Backbone bond lengths (Angstrom), bond angles and torsions (degrees), N, CA, C in turn:
res aa  C-N    CA-C-N  psi(-1)  N-CA   C-N-CA  omega(-1)  CA-C   N-CA-C  phi
1 M - - - 1.456 - - 1.428 117.08 -
2 L 1.281 118.00 133.30 1.458 123.06 179.58 1.526 108.65 -93.15
3 I 1.341 121.10 109.08 1.368 125.30 -177.48 1.468 109.95 -111.64
4 L 1.272 117.51 114.35 1.489 121.10 179.81 1.500 108.19 -83.80
5 P 1.380 115.68 119.07 1.477 119.09 178.40 1.460 116.66 -68.54
6 A 1.362 119.08 165.72 1.359 119.75 167.45 1.563 111.97 -58.34
7 K 1.312 115.71 158.33 1.518 116.60 -171.60 1.550 113.62 -49.86
8 K 1.416 116.58 -44.41 1.422 116.81 -179.27 1.541 103.12 -137.69
9 L 1.335 115.46 63.97 1.488 123.22 178.21 1.561 110.11 -63.88
10 V 1.329 114.74 124.73 1.490 122.06 -177.37 1.536 105.57 -123.27
11 R 1.265 112.01 155.69 1.552 122.66 172.85 1.458 110.67 -108.81
12 F 1.393 118.54 126.17 1.418 120.66 172.23 1.584 110.98 -112.28
13 D 1.304 116.56 124.47 1.383 120.34 178.21 1.526 110.54 -85.22
14 V 1.274 124.47 119.44 1.476 125.61 -175.25 1.589 105.76 -103.61
15 S 1.178 116.93 101.28 1.485 120.18 -168.55 1.543 110.55 -103.47
16 D 1.265 119.22 -20.41 1.475 119.65 -176.35 1.484 109.18 -156.26
17 E 1.382 115.22 179.61 1.357 122.33 -176.88 1.659 113.35 -64.89
18 E 1.178 114.14 -34.40 1.480 119.52 178.81 1.573 109.26 -63.69
19 A 1.307 117.69 -43.43 1.408 123.20 -179.40 1.554 109.61 -66.26
20 F 1.321 112.83 -38.54 1.520 116.46 179.61 1.532 108.70 -64.86
21 S 1.274 118.61 -49.34 1.400 125.65 179.53 1.562 110.90 -56.40
22 R 1.229 114.39 -40.18 1.588 119.26 179.08 1.457 110.64 -62.43
23 I 1.354 115.74 -53.08 1.451 118.57 -173.51 1.574 114.37 -69.03
24 M 1.368 111.21 -23.17 1.525 116.33 177.02 1.470 110.36 -71.62
25 T 1.308 119.94 -13.39 1.544 119.88 175.44 1.499 107.69 -91.87
26 E 1.302 124.60 -3.45 1.438 126.82 -177.49 1.566 107.46 -112.70
27 K 1.327 114.51 147.84 1.483 118.32 170.14 1.551 106.85 -118.64
28 N 1.331 114.48 101.46 1.433 121.44 -179.51 1.581 110.39 -115.39
29 C 1.230 118.53 101.37 1.446 117.24 -177.41 1.522 115.51 -86.42
30 E 1.343 114.90 9.23 1.419 119.80 176.95 1.561 112.04 -122.09
31 A 1.347 109.83 39.14 1.560 116.35 -177.12 1.445 109.31 -132.06
32 V 1.325 122.17 153.88 1.425 135.79 176.73 1.540 103.36 -123.27
33 Y 1.254 119.02 129.74 1.482 127.90 -174.89 1.552 105.52 -107.36
34 T 1.441 114.10 130.95 1.387 120.47 175.41 1.528 112.14 -120.62
35 T 1.301 123.01 151.32 1.377 126.87 -178.27 1.436 112.13 -160.31
36 R 1.330 115.09 152.14 1.501 121.50 174.78 1.541 109.77 -101.78
37 D 1.350 116.81 0.41 1.509 119.51 -176.78 1.551 102.80 -104.00
38 L 1.346 107.38 117.63 1.508 115.24 179.65 1.557 111.83 -62.70
39 S 1.274 121.43 -35.21 1.403 123.66 -177.87 1.585 105.55 -68.33
40 L 1.311 117.37 -43.75 1.494 119.21 176.81 1.461 114.20 -61.01
41 A 1.335 112.60 -36.46 1.526 113.76 -177.19 1.522 107.49 -71.35
42 R 1.241 122.55 -35.10 1.507 121.65 179.16 1.515 107.41 -68.88
43 R 1.330 120.46 -35.86 1.460 121.13 -178.56 1.531 108.27 -73.02
44 L 1.228 119.64 -36.78 1.498 123.11 178.42 1.538 106.84 -62.41
45 L 1.272 119.60 -45.87 1.488 123.15 -178.72 1.505 108.03 -63.67
46 A 1.333 117.57 -44.03 1.471 122.42 179.83 1.496 113.19 -60.19
47 A 1.442 112.34 -30.13 1.553 119.07 -179.05 1.554 105.31 -86.00
48 G 1.226 123.23 6.22 1.421 125.35 175.83 1.536 115.18 75.90
49 R 1.372 117.37 24.49 1.447 123.91 176.46 1.499 113.56 -98.53
50 P 1.356 117.60 138.29 1.454 119.84 178.80 1.518 107.13 -67.60
51 C 1.357 117.04 121.47 1.460 120.45 -178.58 1.423 114.15 -130.02
52 I 1.367 116.20 149.45 1.451 119.59 176.28 1.618 101.58 -125.97
53 Y 1.233 114.48 125.86 1.510 123.46 172.04 1.593 107.26 -85.39
54 I 1.342 111.47 123.43 1.521 119.63 -178.33 1.531 106.77 -88.01
55 E 1.351 115.85 105.39 1.400 119.65 -177.26 1.520 110.98 -71.44
56 E 1.341 116.13 140.11 1.495 119.89 173.60 1.488 110.21 -130.27
57 G 1.320 120.74 4.41 1.440 122.69 177.61 1.512 110.76 -149.87
58 A 1.295 119.45 -128.01 1.431 125.67 179.87 1.540 109.45 -71.05
59 P 1.305 114.43 146.39 1.490 118.06 175.22 1.567 114.03 -55.12
60 V 1.281 114.95 149.04 1.490 120.43 178.05 1.484 110.96 -115.42
61 W 1.321 116.82 157.71 1.460 122.86 179.49 1.457 112.06 -112.71
62 G 1.287 115.13 154.02 1.439 120.17 176.97 1.478 116.77 89.40
63 I 1.438 115.73 1.73 1.421 118.14 177.22 1.542 104.65 -117.17
64 P 1.299 121.24 124.78 1.434 123.44 -171.05 1.511 112.63 -67.11
65 Y 1.319 114.55 -36.15 1.510 117.54 -174.69 1.543 109.87 -127.17
66 T 1.287 111.20 117.78 1.501 119.78 174.50 1.526 108.61 -132.36
67 A 1.339 109.87 159.45 1.538 117.03 -178.47 1.471 110.86 -164.60
68 A 1.282 115.52 152.89 1.498 117.48 169.52 1.526 104.69 -80.21
69 Q 1.353 112.56 163.52 1.483 120.07 -171.33 1.644 107.43 -57.82
70 E 1.319 115.15 -39.52 1.557 118.92 -176.41 1.524 110.46 -69.61
71 G 1.389 116.74 -9.45 1.480 116.69 -173.24 1.554 107.00 -96.54
72 L 1.267 120.39 -3.39 1.411 124.37 -175.15 1.614 112.76 -81.86
73 D 1.250 113.42 61.49 1.477 115.57 178.73 1.597 110.56 -89.56
74 V 1.262 119.30 174.79 1.463 122.14 175.78 1.422 116.56 -55.61
75 S 1.366 115.86 -38.07 1.486 123.32 -174.84 1.536 107.67 -68.41
76 Y 1.306 116.88 -43.07 1.481 118.49 -178.94 1.589 110.87 -67.89
77 L 1.344 115.13 -43.50 1.378 118.11 -177.61 1.585 109.73 -59.92
78 S 1.321 112.49 -41.91 1.504 118.04 -179.21 1.452 111.16 -67.54
79 R 1.375 117.31 -38.97 1.396 119.86 176.83 1.617 110.80 -59.57
80 V 1.235 116.53 -44.90 1.453 122.58 178.48 1.524 111.85 -58.20
81 W 1.353 116.17 -42.55 1.454 122.79 177.91 1.445 111.00 -65.49
82 H 1.343 117.85 -47.85 1.525 116.05 174.36 1.421 118.76 -58.88
83 R 1.419 113.49 -40.82 1.459 115.22 176.87 1.583 115.51 -64.57
84 H 1.267 112.48 -37.98 1.486 119.23 -178.02 1.575 112.06 -63.75
85 Y 1.323 111.92 -41.69 1.445 117.23 -179.70 1.435 116.87 -95.75
86 H 1.337 115.45 5.41 1.518 123.65 176.83 1.531 111.39 61.78
87 R 1.389 114.19 42.30 1.408 118.56 175.35 1.621 110.17 -95.57
88 P 1.292 117.76 143.20 1.446 116.60 -178.39 1.467 112.01 -73.20
89 L 1.372 116.61 142.99 1.486 118.48 176.14 1.564 108.24 -87.11
90 I 1.365 116.37 145.38 1.312 120.88 169.91 1.585 113.85 -86.61
91 I 1.245 116.97 118.33 1.506 121.47 -173.45 1.554 110.02 -77.03
92 A 1.350 114.81 -48.09 1.443 119.40 177.02 1.511 108.57 -164.78
93 Q 1.369 117.44 161.32 1.442 121.05 176.87 1.530 107.68 -154.44
94 T 1.343 112.12 156.75 1.423 122.83 171.79 1.527 106.88 -127.17
95 R 1.282 115.46 -169.40 1.470 118.75 177.80 1.497 113.85 -62.57
96 R 1.343 113.80 -33.69 1.510 119.39 -174.61 1.534 113.29 -100.35
97 L 1.332 114.86 -33.50 1.520 118.48 -168.73 1.449 111.88 -126.66
98 M 1.404 113.93 154.15 1.372 118.68 175.90 1.656 105.54 -133.99
99 I 1.310 112.76 137.36 1.480 118.44 173.44 1.512 105.82 -110.76
100 R 1.261 118.19 120.91 1.537 122.92 -178.19 1.554 110.00 -135.69
101 E 1.258 114.66 163.99 1.547 118.73 172.81 1.484 106.59 -61.64
102 S 1.314 114.97 145.54 1.461 121.78 178.00 1.599 109.42 -74.10
103 V 1.268 115.08 152.80 1.440 121.86 175.57 1.612 107.07 -128.78
104 P 1.333 113.49 160.20 1.460 118.48 -177.51 1.565 113.68 -48.60
105 E 1.327 112.10 -37.20 1.512 118.68 -176.51 1.462 111.46 -66.89
106 D 1.346 120.63 -15.04 1.507 123.65 177.37 1.542 107.58 -77.66
107 I 1.223 120.43 -23.02 1.519 121.47 -166.62 1.549 117.34 -52.45
108 P 1.301 118.79 -43.62 1.432 121.93 -178.38 1.564 110.36 -66.26
109 Q 1.338 116.46 -40.83 1.464 119.04 173.14 1.456 116.03 -61.30
110 L 1.347 114.42 -45.78 1.533 121.01 -178.63 1.517 107.09 -67.69
111 L 1.312 120.71 -39.18 1.565 117.57 176.99 1.543 112.93 -64.78
112 R 1.347 115.26 -36.19 1.438 114.92 170.52 1.484 118.64 -65.15
113 L 1.338 114.19 -31.02 1.505 118.79 177.14 1.571 109.24 -67.60
114 Y 1.359 115.48 -44.19 1.515 118.02 173.99 1.468 112.02 -58.93
115 A 1.305 116.95 -45.48 1.479 118.87 -176.65 1.464 110.08 -54.82
116 R 1.350 118.67 -42.69 1.483 119.71 -179.56 1.483 114.47 -66.13
117 E 1.296 118.91 -17.55 1.501 124.61 -174.16 1.529 112.40 -108.63
118 Q 1.350 116.20 27.86 1.435 122.09 -177.24 1.635 105.54 -63.13
119 E 1.164 126.11 -36.02 1.392 127.10 -175.92 1.507 115.30 -92.76
120 N 1.407 115.54 3.94 1.482 117.84 -176.56 1.467 106.07 -89.57
121 P 1.330 121.24 120.89 1.466 125.41 177.22 1.447 117.85 -67.61
122 D 1.396 113.82 -17.18 1.483 116.86 -179.57 1.565 115.22 -94.00
123 I 1.339 113.76 5.81 1.439 118.66 178.60 1.560 110.35 -114.22
124 A 1.323 113.09 123.05 1.554 117.98 176.25 1.473 105.70 -76.56
125 M 1.385 115.24 121.62 1.415 119.73 -176.13 1.582 107.63 -81.15
126 Q 1.322 109.87 157.30 1.433 118.03 176.38 1.612 112.78 -83.33
127 G 1.327 115.82 155.13 1.455 118.08 -179.82 1.449 111.03 -81.85
128 E 1.389 116.09 -171.72 1.465 123.99 -177.69 1.504 110.76 -63.32
129 D 1.295 117.33 -34.48 1.467 121.10 177.23 1.482 112.58 -98.48
130 A 1.322 119.01 46.31 1.369 127.81 -172.65 1.621 111.87 -59.73
131 E 1.330 113.42 -42.20 1.481 115.83 -173.55 1.524 107.48 -71.82
132 E 1.319 119.75 -36.42 1.463 125.36 178.49 1.475 108.11 -65.35
133 Q 1.374 117.35 -43.03 1.449 121.83 179.07 1.448 112.73 -60.94
134 M 1.349 117.42 -47.93 1.462 122.85 179.03 1.472 112.30 -60.40
135 L 1.289 118.71 -44.42 1.458 123.80 179.72 1.542 111.34 -62.35
136 Y 1.311 116.01 -39.58 1.486 119.35 178.73 1.556 108.27 -66.88
137 Y 1.291 117.49 -41.29 1.474 126.37 -176.25 1.531 102.61 -60.80
138 M 1.271 121.50 -54.71 1.433 125.35 -175.98 1.486 112.80 -58.94
139 R 1.326 118.15 -39.32 1.450 121.28 -173.79 1.580 110.79 -80.26
140 H 1.383 117.41 -20.17 1.450 116.58 -170.07 1.519 113.90 -124.87
141 R 1.329 117.06 -29.31 1.449 119.83 -175.48 1.479 113.07 -65.76
142 Y 1.355 113.96 -52.94 1.574 119.11 -170.68 1.528 109.43 -59.10
143 E 1.332 121.82 -33.43 1.438 120.57 -175.88 1.554 111.73 -70.42
144 L 1.369 111.71 -27.58 1.482 115.63 -175.49 1.500 115.89 -89.81
145 L 1.405 116.96 -31.49 1.428 117.84 -171.85 1.527 108.31 -134.48
146 D 1.323 116.62 156.09 1.466 119.50 -179.54 1.534 110.14 -100.51
147 Y 1.351 117.71 23.23 1.478 122.90 173.43 1.455 108.84 -145.34
148 G 1.314 115.75 164.19 1.419 122.26 -179.76 1.510 113.56 154.35
149 L 1.382 119.57 -156.39 1.452 118.39 178.19 1.593 107.59 -102.11
150 W 1.260 111.47 142.73 1.435 117.21 -175.83 1.585 111.83 -134.06
151 T 1.256 117.57 172.79 1.449 125.26 -177.90 1.527 108.30 -90.03
152 L 1.386 114.20 135.35 1.446 117.65 171.33 1.547 110.71 -104.81
153 V 1.312 115.36 128.48 1.523 118.00 -175.47 1.531 106.81 -123.91
154 E 1.345 109.63 138.40 1.530 118.88 172.93 1.511 106.62 -83.13
155 R 1.301 119.82 118.02 1.467 120.13 -169.09 1.461 113.51 -70.41
156 S 1.384 113.25 -34.77 1.431 115.74 -177.12 1.566 116.23 -60.15
157 S 1.361 111.23 -36.80 1.469 121.89 -175.98 1.528 110.85 -102.07
158 G 1.422 118.11 -24.36 1.425 118.12 -172.01 1.525 116.97 78.71
159 N 1.352 115.60 4.99 1.443 119.18 -173.83 1.492 108.99 -88.70
160 V 1.339 111.62 148.95 1.475 123.13 173.97 1.520 105.25 -73.19
161 I 1.309 118.97 120.72 1.542 118.06 -176.21 1.592 109.91 -122.66
162 G 1.347 115.74 2.54 1.390 116.74 179.46 1.416 119.63 177.92
163 R 1.272 120.75 179.91 1.494 127.75 172.33 1.480 109.15 -130.27
164 V 1.314 120.71 122.09 1.388 127.66 -177.99 1.516 112.19 -132.64
165 G 1.359 113.30 164.13 1.428 115.72 178.05 1.483 117.64 164.17
166 L 1.385 114.00 -162.12 1.525 119.66 -177.56 1.523 100.09 -134.56
167 E 1.361 114.42 129.21 1.467 118.09 177.55 1.524 108.92 -132.95
168 E 1.375 114.44 157.85 1.355 123.79 -174.83 1.601 110.08 -63.47
169 M 1.314 116.42 141.31 1.488 118.05 169.70 1.558 107.21 -77.30
170 T 1.376 112.69 129.79 1.474 117.95 178.02 1.489 117.22 -123.43
171 T 1.339 118.74 -7.27 1.371 121.74 -172.95 1.531 113.60 -95.36
172 Q 1.310 116.16 167.87 1.498 116.74 175.32 1.530 113.39 -74.35
173 E 1.258 118.98 -7.92 1.454 119.75 177.76 1.588 109.21 -58.49
174 L 1.357 115.61 -32.63 1.396 121.53 -179.77 1.546 112.53 -54.77
175 M 1.386 117.33 -29.66 1.454 118.41 -179.58 1.448 115.90 -62.62
176 A 1.305 117.33 -16.50 1.478 120.28 179.18 1.464 109.97 -73.44
177 D 1.352 119.87 -13.60 1.456 119.98 -179.63 1.522 105.39 -80.72
178 A 1.352 115.99 170.35 1.396 128.80 -168.70 1.501 113.12 -70.14
179 P 1.360 118.19 -146.21 1.468 121.38 -166.46 1.480 116.29 -60.33
180 E 1.324 115.71 165.58 1.390 120.11 177.16 1.588 111.01 -69.79
181 T 1.329 114.34 149.49 1.478 117.39 -175.15 1.521 105.38 -154.94
182 S 1.238 116.16 146.23 1.475 122.54 172.81 1.482 119.21 -78.70
183 E 1.384 111.58 -6.32 1.471 121.69 -179.11 1.452 111.99 -65.37
184 L 1.349 118.95 140.56 1.409 125.22 174.46 1.521 107.53 -58.42
185 R 1.327 116.12 137.65 1.428 122.27 -179.96 1.472 111.91 -112.27
186 L 1.344 121.22 107.56 1.427 125.07 -175.11 1.503 109.64 -119.86
187 E 1.315 116.54 149.86 1.515 122.63 174.62 1.488 107.64 -114.50
188 L 1.357 114.28 152.68 1.406 119.35 174.38 1.527 112.39 -74.61
189 A 1.216 115.76 146.24 1.534 122.13 179.07 1.533 106.47 -133.83
190 Y 1.286 121.60 132.03 1.437 123.91 175.17 1.485 111.52 -156.49
191 M 1.324 112.77 143.95 1.467 118.34 175.89 1.569 104.81 -150.75
192 L 1.297 113.24 123.31 1.512 123.46 -179.06 1.484 114.15 -109.50
193 H 1.289 116.53 145.48 1.469 121.76 172.72 1.491 106.08 -60.88
194 E 1.342 115.72 136.80 1.540 123.29 179.67 1.494 111.25 -60.48
195 G 1.261 117.71 -25.69 1.572 115.83 -178.35 1.520 111.68 -77.74
196 V 1.286 121.28 -11.35 1.564 121.37 179.73 1.486 111.26 -109.58
197 R 1.346 117.98 2.31 1.457 114.86 179.72 1.510 112.50 -77.87
198 G 1.330 113.72 158.28 1.483 122.82 -173.31 1.494 113.10 85.54
199 R 1.305 118.09 6.99 1.508 121.40 176.07 1.509 114.78 -103.47
200 G 1.304 117.52 2.53 1.456 120.49 -177.98 1.541 115.30 85.69
201 Y 1.355 115.30 7.91 1.487 122.02 -173.65 1.548 106.60 -66.96
202 G 1.334 117.33 -40.18 1.483 120.31 -177.44 1.513 111.55 -58.41
203 R 1.309 117.66 -52.27 1.389 119.51 179.19 1.507 113.80 -62.14
204 E 1.397 113.54 -40.67 1.422 117.36 176.58 1.502 114.71 -56.85
205 A 1.275 116.12 -48.61 1.496 123.31 177.11 1.495 109.35 -60.16
206 V 1.361 122.14 -42.92 1.324 124.50 179.87 1.593 112.43 -63.74
207 D 1.318 116.14 -42.92 1.515 122.74 169.95 1.535 109.79 -49.10
208 M 1.343 117.29 -48.45 1.425 118.72 -177.44 1.480 111.74 -64.51
209 L 1.377 117.60 -39.62 1.443 121.24 -176.42 1.601 109.58 -70.65
210 L 1.277 114.92 -39.11 1.532 120.14 170.35 1.483 114.17 -52.07
211 A 1.341 115.62 -52.76 1.453 124.46 -179.38 1.537 108.87 -60.36
212 Y 1.239 117.46 -43.51 1.480 122.62 179.63 1.498 109.83 -61.23
213 A 1.368 114.03 -46.94 1.524 117.02 -177.30 1.491 110.22 -61.62
214 A 1.392 115.90 -43.54 1.400 119.17 -177.70 1.572 113.71 -70.68
215 E 1.334 118.54 -42.08 1.456 119.76 -175.90 1.510 117.58 -88.75
216 A 1.373 115.47 -44.89 1.417 120.99 179.79 1.597 114.91 -78.47
217 L 1.280 110.11 -41.87 1.497 116.15 -174.42 1.616 111.89 -99.62
218 E 1.289 113.29 -11.04 1.506 121.83 177.56 1.474 110.80 59.04
219 L 1.282 120.51 38.08 1.451 124.35 177.47 1.488 108.39 -85.41
220 T 1.455 116.55 154.69 1.394 119.77 174.51 1.493 113.22 -107.58
221 R 1.378 114.43 -7.64 1.539 116.05 177.48 1.557 107.74 -153.57
222 V 1.296 117.47 145.56 1.434 120.93 167.77 1.547 104.25 -132.54
223 Y 1.333 112.87 170.07 1.501 121.18 -172.72 1.434 110.65 -121.19
224 L 1.382 115.45 157.32 1.382 127.57 174.99 1.505 111.72 -133.05
225 R 1.306 115.77 125.96 1.533 117.97 177.11 1.502 106.61 -118.84
226 T 1.344 114.23 135.76 1.482 116.53 177.50 1.501 106.32 -156.23
227 S 1.346 115.42 167.59 1.455 121.83 179.83 1.492 109.62 -83.87
228 P 1.344 120.06 149.10 1.496 121.83 174.97 1.490 114.67 -52.29
229 A 1.281 119.88 -30.05 1.510 122.20 -176.75 1.591 112.99 -84.18
230 N 1.370 117.71 -8.63 1.408 120.36 -178.98 1.459 109.12 -82.20
231 D 1.309 117.08 88.08 1.510 121.06 -174.62 1.515 112.92 -64.98
232 P 1.409 119.39 -38.50 1.424 120.72 179.79 1.531 113.61 -58.80
233 S 1.441 111.52 -46.87 1.416 116.36 -176.91 1.528 114.94 -68.17
234 N 1.364 111.43 -40.81 1.423 116.16 174.57 1.558 113.82 -61.18
235 A 1.292 115.95 -35.65 1.470 122.29 174.02 1.513 112.98 -63.85
236 I 1.373 114.76 -39.68 1.482 115.84 175.78 1.512 110.41 -66.75
237 A 1.285 118.22 -39.58 1.476 120.71 177.35 1.552 112.85 -57.34
238 R 1.310 113.42 -43.97 1.422 118.45 177.31 1.598 111.71 -65.33
239 S 1.316 112.79 -42.29 1.533 113.29 -176.65 1.539 110.23 -70.04
240 C 1.331 116.00 -13.54 1.535 118.75 -177.99 1.517 104.88 -98.31
241 H 1.276 118.71 4.54 1.422 122.75 179.78 1.538 109.58 60.29
242 A 1.295 118.78 41.42 1.418 126.47 -179.44 1.494 111.83 -68.50
243 T 1.330 117.90 145.99 1.446 122.39 177.12 1.553 107.42 -92.38
244 H 1.416 114.82 128.56 1.393 118.03 176.25 1.580 110.70 -78.17
245 L 1.426 113.00 119.37 1.454 118.06 -170.64 1.562 111.71 -99.92
246 S 1.339 115.22 -40.44 1.396 120.63 -179.76 1.494 112.01 -162.25
247 A 1.334 115.59 163.61 1.507 118.02 -179.34 1.522 107.73 -149.63
248 G 1.342 115.90 137.79 1.411 121.55 174.00 1.449 106.47 -122.99
249 A 1.407 113.59 -165.53 1.461 119.12 -174.81 1.499 109.34 -70.99
250 D 1.420 114.27 -30.13 1.472 114.62 -172.12 1.515 110.18 -127.43
251 R 1.322 120.53 5.85 1.478 125.21 -177.15 1.521 113.56 -145.82
252 I 1.283 112.78 137.60 1.453 124.02 171.02 1.551 106.51 -114.96
253 L 1.350 116.92 131.94 1.449 120.06 178.21 1.600 110.44 -114.34
254 Y 1.307 116.68 118.89 1.415 121.90 176.51 1.497 114.05 -110.60
255 G 1.374 118.18 149.15 1.406 123.55 168.98 1.459 112.71 -113.50
256 I 1.362 115.37 130.70 1.505 119.88 -177.61 1.506 108.20 -112.82
257 D 1.303 119.19 110.43 1.451 126.87 178.62 1.501 111.10 -72.65
258 L 1.341 118.30 135.75 1.492 124.43 -172.13 1.494 108.79 -102.89
259 Q 1.263 125.84 -5.74 1.408 126.20 -179.02 1.516 112.05 -99.96
C-alpha cells in the first residue's frame, strides 16, 4: 500500500506527565504521538490526538492503534495519521492513474458510472439505497480490511474515472479451483467510465491491483470472473497469463498466479 504521509509528519514520544503537558500547549496537526503509558494513551485520544500505544506485554482493549516497537515504521505512523483525520489512503499510482480509498465526494460520480452500466452483466448493480450503502462502506470498510473497492482517478485531470478493487469470492464457481487453502481468495473488480476506455487504463489498473495483492496482501493467486462476451476482460485475462478454471453459460472463471 502506498500511503502518502502528511507533508511534515513527525513522531512525538510521550513518556511522562511533563511531556504530555508540553504537547497539550501545542497544536500540531502533522504529528503522531506514541507512548508506553496506557493512561497517557487514553488521555491523548481523549484530547483528539492521533496516538499509538506501544505494547510491551499482553494486548490491551479500547485503544484503536497499538504496535510493538519494531512495528513503528513510517508507513504505520502515516496510516494512523490518515485514519485519525479521515484522509483517504492512496493504494497505488502510476504516472497516469491513482487508486485511492473512496470519499463521500466521489459518490455522485460513482452512481453515474453504475447508471451507465445497467445492462452490463459483469457489474453488480447498487440497490435503492445505493448512496447510503456507499457512505457506510467508506466509513467502516477501510478501517477493518486492507482490501475492497476503491476509486480510480485520472491524475492529469483529477477526474474520477472508475471503481476498482479486490473483493472476496462468494460463489460456488470458486469450487472449480484446485486444492483447499487457508489463503484469502479475492477477485479483481473494475469498472471504467466509457469515455476513457481504449487507452490501456483497464490493464494499468489491473497491474496495480495485482502488485498490491502480491506485495501488501501477500497472496499467491487472485481470480477474475467475466462473461464470455466481455472481450476486453477476457483479453486482460489472457494478457495476465490467467489460467482458465471453469466456464458456464454466462461466466468464465480465471485464476491469476502472482508468483
